[in-house]
N, C-alpha and C positions, 0 to 999 in steps of 0.2 A: 586658241593657238596652242599647239602641243609643244612639249619640251624638245622633241625631235625637230619640229618645224623651226623653232627658235634657233637651235644649235646649227642645223644644216643651212637654213635660209640665211642666217647671220654670217656664216662662213662664206657662202657664195657671194653675199653682198660685199664683204670685206675684200675678197679676191678681186671681184669686178671693179670695185672702187680703186684699189691699188693699181690696177691695169688701165684705169680710165675708161672702163667699159660699163660702168654702172647703168647708164641710160639704155644702152643696147641690150644688155643682159636682162634688164628690168622689163623692157618691151617684149622680149622673147618669152620670159617667164609668164607675163600676163597673158600673152596670146596662147602659149602652151597650156596653161591652166584652164583657160576658157575652152580650148579645143578638147581637152581631156574631160572636162565636165560634160561636154556635149556627147562625147563618145567614151563613157565610163567603162565600156567593155575592154578598152585597151588597158586601163588601170588594172582591171581584174586579171587580164592576161599576164601582166607584169608581176603579179603576186601569186599566181597559180602555183601551188607547191608541187603539183604533179608534172609540171613542165620544168625540165632541167634549167638551172640558172644560165648555163652557157647558151641554151636555145633562146631564152628570154633576152639575153644581151645581144644575140645575133639579130633578133627581131627588132629590138630597139635601134640598133645601128642601121639596119636596112630601112627602117621607117624614117629616121631623123638625120642620118649622116648627110652633110651638105645642105641641110635645110635649117639647121640651128647652129649657133656658135658652138665651137668645140667644147667650151667650158660648160655649156648647158647640157650637151650630150654626155660629157664626162660626169656631170652632176647626176643626171638621171641614171647613169650606169652605176654610180656609187649607191644610189637608192635601191636599185635592183639587187646589187651585190649584198646589201645589208638587209634585204627583205622588208624595206620600208617605203616602197614606191608610192603607196597610197598616201603618204605624208607630203607628197609634192605640193598639194594645195596649201597646207599649213606653211611649208617652206616659202611658197610664192607670196603668201600673206605677210610673213616676216620680212622678206626681201622688200616688199612694197612699203611696209611700215618704216624700215630703216632708210630706204631711198627718200621717202617723203620727208622724214625728219631731217635728213642731210640737206635737202634742197628747199626746205621751207614750204612744203606742199601739204594741204589738208584735204582729205576726201570728205565730202558732205553729201548726204542724200536728202533731197527735198521730197517729202511725202505729201502728195496732193490728191484732191478728188478727181482731177482730170490731168492728162499729160501737159507738161509745160511746153510751150512752143519755144523755138530757138531764141527769139528776141527776149522773151521774159526770162528764160533760163540764163541768158547772157547778162541781163540787168541784175538778176539776183546774185550771180557769181561775182560780178563787179562790186556790188554793194558789200558782200561778205568779205571779199578781198580787202576792201577799204577798212572794214571794221576789224579784221583779224591781222592785217599786215602780212598775210601769206597768200601764196597762189592757191586758188580753190579749184578742185576738180569736182564738179557738181554732177551728180547722178539724179535721176528723177524716178520715183516709184509711185505708182498710182495705188491708192487704198480707198475702197468704197466707203470705209468707216469715217473718212475725213469729209465733213460736210462742205467745208470751204476753208480758205486760208492755207497755211503750210506748216508742217512740222519738220524741223531740221534735225537730222541725226548725224553725229560725228563723234568719233572716238568713244563709242559706247554711251554717249550722252544724248539727250533729246531736248530741244527747245521747241515747245509746242505753242504755236501761234494760230492754231486752227480754230475754226468757229466752234467745233465740238468742245474744245478745251475751255473756251470762254463761256459757253453755255453751262458746262459742268461747274465752273467757278461761280456763276450766278446762282445756279441751283443750290450749291453748298452754302452760299451766303444767305439765301432765303431760308433754308432749313435751320441754320444756326441762329438766325434772327428770331425764328419762330419759337425756339426752345427757351 
C-alpha cells in the first residue's frame, strides 16, 4: 500500500462513512478496481502525459458519469488532476481495509490443492467466523504446491495446515534427531 493510497483512500472512506455511503462506495470501488485491472489500458490512458488533462477528464466523465456515484467520479477526477490515477488500486485497498475494520470483517484466502466447493467453503468460513468473532470473506486460491489440506492467509500472515507443511515438519524433526 502506498502513502498516496492511504491518504486518498482514507479520505474517500471518511467522506463516504460520514454520508452513510460507505457500503455503496466500497462496492463501487471494488467493482471499479476489478474492471480497471481487467482493462489496464484505461489506466494508462488516464496517465498519458501527451493527452491533455482536460481531455482525460472529459473521457473519464463520458465513461463513468451516471454509472458510478458522483463521489467516485469526483474521486477519480482528483486522481487524474493530480497525475496519480494509477494509485486507484492502492486507494481501493485502503478503503477496503478501513471498511472491513469498521465493520468487523476479515478477508481470508484459503490456499488449497483443488478448488473448494461452495459447501466446504461455507463450512470453513463459518468455522473461522466462530473462531475469530468476525465476519469472514473467504477467497480460494489454488496452488499446485499444496499437496493437501489448507493454508490460510490473512493480514499478511499465514497459518499453514497443509500436508506439505506437516511433511516438512516431520523431515526437519528427523534431521535434527539424526544430528
